[in-house]
TORMIDO-844508 format. One record per residue (C-alpha): x, y, z. Coordinates in steps of 0.2 Angstrom, whole numbers. Last residue first. Layout:
N
<atom c1="X" c2="Y" c3="Z"/>
...
END
This chain:
75
<atom c1="-18" c2="111" c3="-81"/>
<atom c1="-11" c2="117" c3="-65"/>
<atom c1="-28" c2="117" c3="-56"/>
<atom c1="-30" c2="98" c3="-61"/>
<atom c1="-13" c2="94" c3="-54"/>
<atom c1="-17" c2="103" c3="-38"/>
<atom c1="-33" c2="94" c3="-36"/>
<atom c1="-24" c2="77" c3="-39"/>
<atom c1="-11" c2="82" c3="-26"/>
<atom c1="-25" c2="86" c3="-13"/>
<atom c1="-33" c2="70" c3="-16"/>
<atom c1="-16" c2="62" c3="-12"/>
<atom c1="-16" c2="68" c3="6"/>
<atom c1="-35" c2="65" c3="9"/>
<atom c1="-33" c2="47" c3="2"/>
<atom c1="-18" c2="44" c3="13"/>
<atom c1="-30" c2="44" c3="28"/>
<atom c1="-16" c2="40" c3="41"/>
<atom c1="-28" c2="36" c3="55"/>
<atom c1="-42" c2="29" c3="45"/>
<atom c1="-31" c2="17" c3="35"/>
<atom c1="-22" c2="12" c3="52"/>
<atom c1="-39" c2="8" c3="60"/>
<atom c1="-45" c2="-2" c3="45"/>
<atom c1="-29" c2="-13" c3="43"/>
<atom c1="-19" c2="-6" c3="29"/>
<atom c1="-10" c2="-12" c3="13"/>
<atom c1="-1" c2="1" c3="4"/>
<atom c1="6" c2="-3" c3="-14"/>
<atom c1="20" c2="7" c3="-22"/>
<atom c1="22" c2="7" c3="-41"/>
<atom c1="36" c2="13" c3="-51"/>
<atom c1="49" c2="3" c3="-41"/>
<atom c1="39" c2="-11" c3="-34"/>
<atom c1="39" c2="-4" c3="-16"/>
<atom c1="27" c2="-14" c3="-5"/>
<atom c1="21" c2="-4" c3="11"/>
<atom c1="12" c2="-14" c3="25"/>
<atom c1="2" c2="-4" c3="37"/>
<atom c1="-5" c2="-13" c3="52"/>
<atom c1="5" c2="-29" c3="49"/>
<atom c1="18" c2="-27" c3="62"/>
<atom c1="31" c2="-39" c3="55"/>
<atom c1="26" c2="-34" c3="37"/>
<atom c1="29" c2="-15" c3="40"/>
<atom c1="41" c2="-12" c3="25"/>
<atom c1="42" c2="-23" c3="9"/>
<atom c1="55" c2="-21" c3="-5"/>
<atom c1="51" c2="-28" c3="-22"/>
<atom c1="59" c2="-34" c3="-38"/>
<atom c1="49" c2="-38" c3="-53"/>
<atom c1="51" c2="-53" c3="-64"/>
<atom c1="33" c2="-56" c3="-67"/>
<atom c1="33" c2="-71" c3="-55"/>
<atom c1="42" c2="-60" c3="-42"/>
<atom c1="28" c2="-47" c3="-43"/>
<atom c1="15" c2="-61" c3="-41"/>
<atom c1="23" c2="-67" c3="-25"/>
<atom c1="26" c2="-49" c3="-18"/>
<atom c1="7" c2="-45" c3="-21"/>
<atom c1="2" c2="-62" c3="-13"/>
<atom c1="13" c2="-59" c3="2"/>
<atom c1="6" c2="-42" c3="4"/>
<atom c1="-12" c2="-48" c3="4"/>
<atom c1="-8" c2="-62" c3="16"/>
<atom c1="1" c2="-50" c3="28"/>
<atom c1="-15" c2="-38" c3="27"/>
<atom c1="-26" c2="-53" c3="31"/>
<atom c1="-16" c2="-59" c3="46"/>
<atom c1="-16" c2="-41" c3="52"/>
<atom c1="-35" c2="-40" c3="51"/>
<atom c1="-49" c2="-34" c3="40"/>
<atom c1="-37" c2="-31" c3="25"/>
<atom c1="-37" c2="-14" c3="17"/>
<atom c1="-31" c2="-9" c3="0"/>
END
C-alpha cells in the first residue's frame, strides 16, 4: 500500500502491527524509522508500505507480475 507521506506510512504500519497483535500474531518491522518503505513481516504474509516515490523506484508490482506470469505458464 502507499501512504502520501512518511507520517502516513508510519501510521498505516502502526495500525497493521496493532491489529496483528490484537489477533495474536507476531510481527517484525523494518524501515519504520525512515518511513519511505516499511516492511511488516507477519510470518505467512508480508506487507509493504511505501511513499509514492519509493513505490515507483522499487516497482515491486513489476517483479511480482513476472512471478504470476511464470506460474500461469507452468500450469
